Every structure is written in C-alpha cells, then in structure tokens.
C-alpha positions in Angstrom: 43.1 9.1 5.8 40.4 10.3 8.2 39.6 13.3 5.9 39.4 11.0 2.9 37.0 8.6 4.7 34.8 11.5 5.8 34.8 12.8 2.2 34.0 9.4 0.8 31.1 9.0 3.3 29.7 12.4 2.5 29.8 11.6 -1.3 28.2 8.2 -0.7 25.4 9.7 1.4 24.8 12.5 -1.2 24.8 9.9 -4.0 22.2 7.8 -2.1 20.0 10.8 -1.4 20.1 11.8 -5.0 19.3 8.2 -6.1 16.4 8.1 -3.7 15.0 11.4 -4.9 15.3 10.2 -8.5 13.6 6.9 -7.7 10.7 8.8 -6.2 9.7 10.2 -9.6 8.7 7.4 -12.0 10.4 7.5 -15.4 7.4 5.8 -17.0 4.8 8.6 -17.3 1.9 6.1 -17.2 1.9 3.8 -14.2 -0.6 1.7 -12.4 -0.5 1.2 -8.6 -2.5 -1.8 -7.2 -2.9 -4.2 -4.3 -2.0 -7.9 -4.7 -1.4 -11.0 -2.6 1.2 -12.3 -5.1 3.8 -12.6 -2.3 1.4 -14.2 0.2 0.1 -11.0 1.8 -1.9 -8.1 0.4 0.7 -5.4 -0.4 1.0 -2.3 -2.7 2.7 -2.7 -6.1 3.3 -0.5 -9.1 3.8 -1.4 -12.7 3.8 0.1 -16.2 0.5 0.6 -17.9 1.5 -2.3 -20.1 1.6 -4.6 -17.1 5.4 -5.0 -17.0 8.2 -4.1 -14.5 6.2 -4.9 -11.4 7.7 -3.4 -8.2 6.6 -4.1 -4.6 6.4 -0.9 -2.5 5.2 -2.1 0.9 6.5 -5.0 3.1 4.3 -5.5 6.1 2.5 -8.6 7.6 -0.7 -6.6 7.9 -3.2 -5.9 5.1 -2.4 -3.0 2.8 -4.4 -1.7 -0.2 -6.2 1.2 -1.8 -3.3 3.0 -3.4 -3.9 6.5 -4.8 -1.4 8.7 -6.7 -0.8 12.3 -5.8 -1.4 14.7 -8.7 2.3 15.2 -9.2 3.0 11.4 -9.0 5.5 11.8 -6.2 3.4 10.4 -3.4 0.9 7.5 -2.9 -1.8 7.3 -0.3 -2.8 3.8 0.9 -4.7 2.0 3.6 -2.8 -0.1 6.2 -4.0 -2.2 9.1 -0.7 -1.7 11.0 -3.0 -0.1 13.6 -5.9 -2.1 15.1 -8.7 -0.7 12.9 -6.6 0.7 10.0 -5.5 4.1 8.9 -4.7 6.2 5.8 -0.9 6.2 5.2 1.3 8.0 2.8 4.6 7.1 1.1 6.9 8.3 -1.7 6.3 6.8 -5.1 9.3 4.5 -4.6 7.9 3.1 -1.3 10.1 5.1 1.0 9.0 7.5 3.7 5.9 5.6 4.8 4.0 7.3 7.6 0.5 7.3 9.2 -1.5 10.3 8.3 -4.7 9.8 10.3 -3.5 8.1 13.5 -6.9 7.4 14.9 -8.4 4.6 16.9 -11.2 4.6 14.4 -11.3 2.9 11.1 -9.9 5.3 8.4 -9.7 4.2 4.8 -10.1 5.1 1.1 -7.8 8.2 1.0 -8.1 10.3 -2.2 -6.2 13.4 -3.3 -7.8 16.7 -4.4 -6.8 17.7 -7.9 -4.4 20.4 -6.6 -2.8 18.0 -4.1 -3.5 20.2 -1.1 -6.3 18.1 0.5 -7.2 14.5 1.1 -10.6 13.0 1.5 -11.3 9.7 3.3 -14.0 7.7 5.1 -14.0 7.0 8.8 -16.3 5.7 11.5 -14.8 8.1 14.1 -17.9 10.3 14.3 -19.9 9.5 17.4 -23.3 8.0 16.7 -22.7 7.7 12.9 -23.4 4.0 13.0 -21.2 3.5 9.9 -18.8 5.7 7.9 -18.7 9.4 7.1 -16.7 11.3 4.5 -13.9 13.6 5.9 -11.5 16.1 4.4 -8.1 17.1 5.8 -5.1 19.0 4.5 -2.4 17.0 2.8 -0.3 17.2 5.9 -2.9 15.5 8.0 -4.2 18.6 9.8 -7.4 20.7 9.3 -9.8 17.8 9.6 -13.5 18.4 8.9 -16.5 16.2 8.1 -18.5 16.4 4.9 -21.2 13.9 5.8 -22.7 13.1 9.2 -24.9 10.3 10.4 -25.4 8.5 7.2 -25.7 4.7 7.3 -22.4 4.1 5.5 -20.5 6.6 3.3 -17.2 5.5 1.7 -14.9 5.5 -1.3 -14.7 9.3 -2.0 -13.4 10.5 -5.4 -12.7 14.2 -6.3 -14.0 15.7 -9.5 -11.2 17.0 -11.8 -12.2 20.7 -11.0 -12.0 20.0 -7.3 -15.6 21.3 -6.8 -17.3 18.0 -6.0 -16.7 14.6 -4.4 -18.4 11.5 -5.6 -18.8 8.7 -3.0 -20.9 5.7 -2.1 -23.7 6.3 0.4 -25.6 3.3 1.7 -25.0 1.4 -1.6 -25.7 4.3 -4.0 -23.5 6.7 -5.9 -23.8 10.2 -4.4 -22.1 13.6 -5.1 -21.5 16.4 -2.6 -19.9 19.8 -3.1 -16.3 19.9 -1.7 -17.4 22.4 1.0 -20.3 20.1 2.0 -23.0 22.7 1.3 -25.0 20.6 -1.1 -25.4 17.0 -2.4 -27.5 14.5 -4.3 -27.9 10.8 -4.6 -27.9 9.2 -8.1 -28.3 5.4 -8.4 -27.0 2.1 -6.9 -23.3 1.6 -7.3 -19.8 1.7 -5.8 -16.2 2.8 -6.6 -17.1 6.0 -8.5 -14.3 7.4 -10.6 -14.4 10.6 -12.6 -13.1 10.8 -16.2 -10.2 13.3 -16.5 -12.5 15.7 -18.3 -15.2 15.4 -15.7 -17.9 14.4 -18.2 -18.4 10.8 -17.0 -18.4 8.7 -13.9 -17.3 5.1 -14.1 -18.6 2.9 -11.3 -19.5 -0.7 -10.6 -22.9 -2.2 -9.7 -23.9 -5.9 -9.5 -20.5 -7.0 -10.7 -20.5 -4.8 -13.8 -18.5 -1.8 -14.8 -20.7 1.0 -16.1 -20.4 4.7 -16.9 -22.9 7.6 -16.7 -23.0 11.4 -16.8 -22.6 13.1 -13.4 -26.3 13.8 -13.3 -27.0 10.1 -13.5 -28.2 9.9 -17.1 -26.7 8.0 -20.0 -25.9 4.8 -18.1 -24.0 2.2 -20.2 -22.6 -1.2 -19.2 -19.0 -1.8 -20.4 -17.8 -5.0 -18.8 -18.1 -7.6 -16.1 -15.9 -6.4 -13.3 -15.4 -3.9 -10.4 -13.3 -1.0 -9.2 -12.8 0.9 -12.5 -10.3 3.8 -12.8 -9.4 5.9 -15.8 -6.2 6.3 -17.7 -4.7 9.8 -17.5 -5.9 10.7 -21.0 -9.4 9.3 -20.4 -9.1 6.8 -23.3 -9.0 3.6 -21.3 -10.2 2.1 -18.1 -8.4 -0.5 -15.9 -10.7 -2.6 -13.6 -10.8 -5.7 -11.5 -12.2 -8.9 -13.2 -12.4 -12.6 -12.4 -9.3 -14.6 -13.4 -10.0 -17.0 -16.1 -10.8 -20.4 -14.8 -9.9 -19.5 -11.2 -11.6 -18.1 -8.1 -9.3 -15.0 -7.8 -9.0 -11.7 -9.6 -6.8 -10.0 -12.2 -6.5 -6.5 -13.6 -8.0 -5.9 -17.0 -7.8 -2.9 -19.3 -10.3 -1.7 -22.0 -11.1 1.2 -24.2 -13.4 3.8 -22.7 -16.2 2.5 -24.9 -15.8 -1.1 -23.6 -13.9 -2.5 -26.6 -10.5 -4.0 -26.6 -10.6 -5.8 -23.3 -7.4 -7.6 -22.3 -5.9 -9.1 -19.2 -3.0 -7.0 -17.8 -1.5 -9.5 -15.4 -2.7 -13.1 -16.1 -0.9 -14.3 -13.0 -3.9 -15.0 -10.7 -2.5 -12.9 -7.9 -5.8 -11.6 -6.4 -5.0 -8.1 -7.7 -7.3 -5.2 -6.8 -7.6 -1.5 -6.1 -6.0 -0.2 -9.4 -5.0 3.5 -9.6 -3.7 4.8 -13.0 -1.5 7.9 -13.2 
C-alpha cells in the first residue's frame, strides 16, 4: 500500500508539473496582456486578440501593471508595488513563478525585453542626483545592470527596436531614441509610450490624447485615433490602444487597423483597462 501511495503521489506531481509547463505556453498564438481594475484592484490579465477568454494572472492588494511579453511568450514582465516604491517583476505566462527582478529601494518600472530575450530595459530613479528617472539595462536574470541615460529630467517607457540596436523612450515629455549601447541618441518630438512596428519602419506613440505614427527619424507623422498607449499586433497589421469608455469616465481597450480604419472596442466592460501588450 505504501509503495502504491508513493507511486500515486509521484504520478500526481509529475502530472501537475506537466500541466503547469503546458499552461505556461499559450495555445492562442495571438494574445493581449493588460492591466485592469475589473476585480476592484489593478491586476494583470491576458485575453485572446478577439477580447475573449480573459484570465487573471496576478492576485495582490497592491497596484500591478505594465505587462510585457518575452519574445518566446513564456514570460511576462510587469510592475508591482509590493515593495514601497515599486519594482520590475517577472512571471510565467500562466501567472506562476512570480519574482522580483530589480529588488531596489528605488522606483523601478516599465520593464521591456530585448528582441532576443537576453536583456531587459527599465526606468529607475536610483541614480544619485538624477532628479527624475533614467533608462537602465540588465541581463534577463537581473544581473549586469548598467545605465543608458544619466541626469535627464525624466526618462521612462523604454522600447527596443526589432533589430535590438536602438531603444526608444520618453525623455522629459518627448520621444527620444538611443543606441542600445548608449553611445549615441537623438530627441524627436513631443510624445509618450513609443512602440516600434514589427518591421522597425514606424513608431506608434501618443501625444495630447491622440495615437499617432511616424518614421523613426521623426518624419511622416500621422494621427490615427483618440487614445493612448498604442502597441502593435505581431504582424504589424493592427494596433491596440487605450481609449475612453463610451459614456463613462473610465477606459477600455480598442483595436484598429494600422492605417487608423476599422476601430472597435475590445472589452466594452468599463474596467479601466490599460497597458496593453500584444504578442
């Protein structure tokens, strides 16, 4: 009997481990992670690109937001205020294995993966005398920390280019681009939440409550919609963004074609959704 119980226990554990490993890889090859207060507290959720099968990934009384998929879709970075000023955390795509990556008394936020998944950029006020935020890069395991910007009034929201050579970010209210090694940079025009198209030919961003796109050199600016926080679909054919909920003072997620046509509400549930990340 003891041997049978031991065998049953081993098989159950093995089955649970296999189920967990399977759950960590989404079966839907196009998913959107986002933050929402639908359950009374800002948490991380994931859903299909059609806005269905919504699953809650985090359960914590503190604020959580800013999810970002790893390139292989197995991990998600996110921001959590479980520590006094907030840190960059990581979890499996099914919500398991949550751990603090930055572990700093400073404010660390806006984690973003490099295209090859080996590095993570984020913003932090840890630099002495910065007076705001700077852009940092570390290895995906949390070691090898180095700063890319120093002493700027407020640098935040980094986003890697698809070739891994550049990082777009917001610097004192303007979109800027810096080389991934920090050797050179340039400032473009007012805006926030820059997001590279998958082919690297466009940057989507928001400014004055509007979603716009431009070339990485700052030319060809076009307004697409009223909204904020745009992010591209994996094929570059669509954008998901945050917009005002119809007739209410909260926000929903919307999707549109890359040229601004075909706008539609993904959620329609007035749940104060934000921080979309499409993978």
